[in-house]
C-alpha positions as CSV (number, residue, x, y, z in Angstrom):
1,M,21.3,16.4,-10.8
2,Q,23.6,15.9,-7.5
3,S,20.5,16.9,-5.3
4,E,18.2,14.1,-6.9
5,K,20.6,11.8,-5.7
6,V,20.6,13.1,-2.0
7,N,16.7,13.4,-2.3
8,Q,17.1,9.3,-3.4
9,R,19.2,7.9,-0.6
10,I,17.0,9.5,2.1
11,I,13.9,8.3,0.4
12,S,16.2,5.3,-0.2
13,F,17.0,5.5,3.5
14,M,13.5,5.7,5.3
15,E,12.4,2.7,3.4
16,K,15.9,0.5,5.2
17,R,14.3,1.8,8.2
18,E,10.3,1.6,7.3
19,M,9.4,4.8,8.5
20,D,7.0,7.4,6.4
21,V,6.1,10.7,6.3
22,Q,5.4,11.1,9.9
23,G,7.0,8.9,10.9
24,L,10.3,10.9,10.1
25,A,8.8,14.2,10.3
26,D,8.3,12.4,14.6
27,A,11.8,11.8,15.0
28,T,12.7,15.1,13.6
29,G,10.5,16.9,15.2
30,L,10.4,18.9,11.6
31,A,7.2,19.7,9.8
32,P,5.5,16.6,7.6
33,E,5.2,19.1,5.1
34,F,8.0,20.8,5.0
35,I,10.0,16.7,4.7
36,K,6.9,16.1,2.0
37,T,8.2,19.1,0.2
38,M,11.9,19.3,0.5
39,L,11.8,15.1,-0.6
40,A,9.0,15.8,-4.0
41,D,10.7,19.2,-5.1
42,G,14.5,18.6,-3.9
43,V,14.2,21.6,-1.1
44,Y,16.7,21.8,1.1
45,P,17.0,22.7,4.3
46,P,19.6,24.6,6.3
47,L,22.5,21.9,7.5
48,G,20.3,21.4,10.5
49,P,17.3,20.0,9.9
50,L,19.4,18.0,7.3
51,M,21.0,16.8,10.5
52,K,18.8,15.9,12.0
53,I,17.4,14.0,9.6
54,A,20.7,12.4,9.3
55,R,20.1,11.5,12.8
56,A,16.4,9.8,13.0
57,L,18.2,7.9,10.7
58,G,20.4,6.6,11.8
59,V,23.4,7.8,9.4
60,R,25.7,10.6,9.7
61,L,25.0,13.5,7.1
62,G,27.8,12.3,4.6
63,T,25.7,9.1,4.7
64,F,23.2,11.4,2.0
65,L,26.4,12.6,-0.1
66,D,29.2,9.3,-0.2
67,D,30.3,8.0,-3.0
68,Q,32.5,6.1,-0.7
69,D,35.8,6.3,-1.7
70,T,38.2,5.8,1.1
71,K,41.9,7.0,-0.2
72,D,43.9,9.9,1.4
73,P,44.7,12.2,1.5
74,Y,41.4,12.7,0.2
75,I,41.4,16.1,-2.1
76,V,39.0,18.6,-4.4
77,R,40.0,20.8,-6.7
78,E,38.7,23.4,-7.4
79,A,37.6,22.8,-11.4
80,D,36.8,19.9,-10.3
81,R,34.3,20.6,-7.0
82,A,29.5,21.1,-7.8
83,A,27.5,21.3,-5.8
84,E,25.9,19.2,-3.8
85,F,22.5,20.7,-2.6
86,S,20.9,24.1,-2.8
87,V,19.1,25.1,0.5
88,L,15.9,27.9,-1.5
89,D,14.8,31.2,0.2
90,G,11.5,29.8,1.3
91,K,9.2,32.0,0.7
92,H,10.3,33.4,-3.4
93,K,12.0,29.4,-4.1
94,T,15.4,31.0,-5.5
95,T,19.2,29.4,-4.6
96,A,19.4,31.1,-1.5
97,L,22.3,29.0,-0.9
98,N,25.0,26.2,-2.5
99,F,27.4,23.8,-0.6
100,Y,30.3,21.5,-2.1
101,A,31.1,18.6,0.1
102,L,34.7,19.3,0.4
103,G,34.7,15.8,2.5
104,K,32.6,13.5,0.5
105,G,35.4,11.1,-0.5
106,K,37.4,9.9,2.8
107,A,34.9,7.4,4.4
108,D,36.6,7.2,7.7
109,R,35.8,11.7,8.6
110,H,34.8,12.9,11.7
111,M,34.2,16.2,10.6
112,E,31.6,17.1,7.0
113,P,34.0,20.4,5.6
114,F,31.8,22.6,2.2
115,F,32.2,25.7,0.1
116,V,29.5,27.2,0.4
117,E,27.8,29.6,-1.7
118,I,25.9,32.8,0.0
119,L,23.8,34.1,-2.0
120,P,21.8,37.9,-1.6
121,E,18.2,35.9,-1.5
122,S,19.5,33.8,2.0
123,A,18.7,37.0,3.4
124,N,14.8,37.2,2.7
125,E,13.7,34.5,5.2
126,K,16.9,33.8,8.6
127,T,15.4,30.8,10.2
128,L,17.3,29.9,13.0
129,S,18.2,25.8,13.7
130,S,20.3,24.3,15.9
131,H,22.2,20.3,16.6
132,E,24.3,19.3,18.1
133,G,27.8,19.7,17.8
134,E,30.4,22.5,16.0
135,E,30.6,24.6,13.4
136,F,33.7,26.5,12.2
137,I,33.2,28.9,9.3
138,A,35.8,31.3,7.8
139,V,35.1,33.9,5.0
140,T,37.1,33.9,1.5
141,K,34.9,36.1,-0.2
142,G,32.3,38.8,-0.4
143,S,30.3,39.8,3.7
144,I,28.0,37.0,5.7
145,E,25.2,37.5,9.0
146,V,25.5,35.7,11.7
147,I,23.3,35.3,13.7
148,Y,23.9,33.5,16.6
149,G,21.1,33.4,19.9
150,N,20.2,37.2,20.5
151,E,23.7,37.9,19.2
152,I,24.4,39.2,16.0
153,H,28.3,39.7,13.7
154,I,29.3,40.9,10.6
155,L,32.4,39.0,9.5
156,N,33.9,40.0,6.1
157,A,36.5,38.1,4.2
158,G,39.3,37.0,6.0
159,D,36.6,36.5,8.8
160,S,35.9,33.3,11.0
161,A,33.8,31.6,13.7
162,Y,33.6,29.2,15.6
163,Y,30.7,28.5,18.0
164,N,28.5,25.7,19.6
165,S,25.9,24.8,17.0
166,I,23.5,24.0,19.6
167,V,23.0,27.7,20.2
168,P,20.4,28.5,17.6
169,H,21.8,29.9,14.0
170,Y,21.8,31.6,10.9
171,V,24.5,32.6,8.8
172,S,23.0,35.0,5.4
173,C,24.2,37.3,2.6
174,A,25.2,40.8,4.7
175,G,25.1,42.5,1.4
176,E,24.1,43.0,-2.5
177,E,27.1,40.4,-3.6
178,K,27.1,37.1,-3.0
179,A,29.9,36.0,-0.7
180,E,31.8,32.4,-0.2
181,I,32.9,30.7,3.1
182,H,34.3,27.6,4.2
183,A,32.8,25.9,7.0
184,V,33.8,22.5,8.7
185,I,30.6,21.4,10.7
186,Y,31.3,18.2,13.2
187,V,28.3,16.4,15.2
188,P,29.1,13.9,17.9
189,E,28.3,10.5,17.2
């Protein structure tokens, strides 16, 4: 399972930096219990907390996903796309979001592109997060709700949003049917 690989890479970087769970919690501002659960149970947070972990460990977010291929152009065929990690609904421990990394083989990238399945369970617990950088999302199927600061926007297939991700935000499904988006995240070095 890919999520176990991501989990092991995070643990590996913690060991290289001689950082325990409390040290990672102190460096990220995340609760130690949250980090323990994430590492032990393979529960992955929204991208904001995951980016905080990457920054605290001194690596790019993509480092957790990379296989270090470097051939350009890097092409991902739909048939070859596989879920890299899932974000679980905190209360029910059911999958809320499935992330498919679309750039993991391009080692010199400056953006993190994803295809994301947004399941109705994503609307159960809306926890806003923020991180440095920018995000661009384009809805390809269904409807999503984007909470951005104090604003709420409903986007449908064909709609897109581009925003500064330092503002607290959350993206969830806006209906009973799964939604799909393409998302590109830029985090300055």
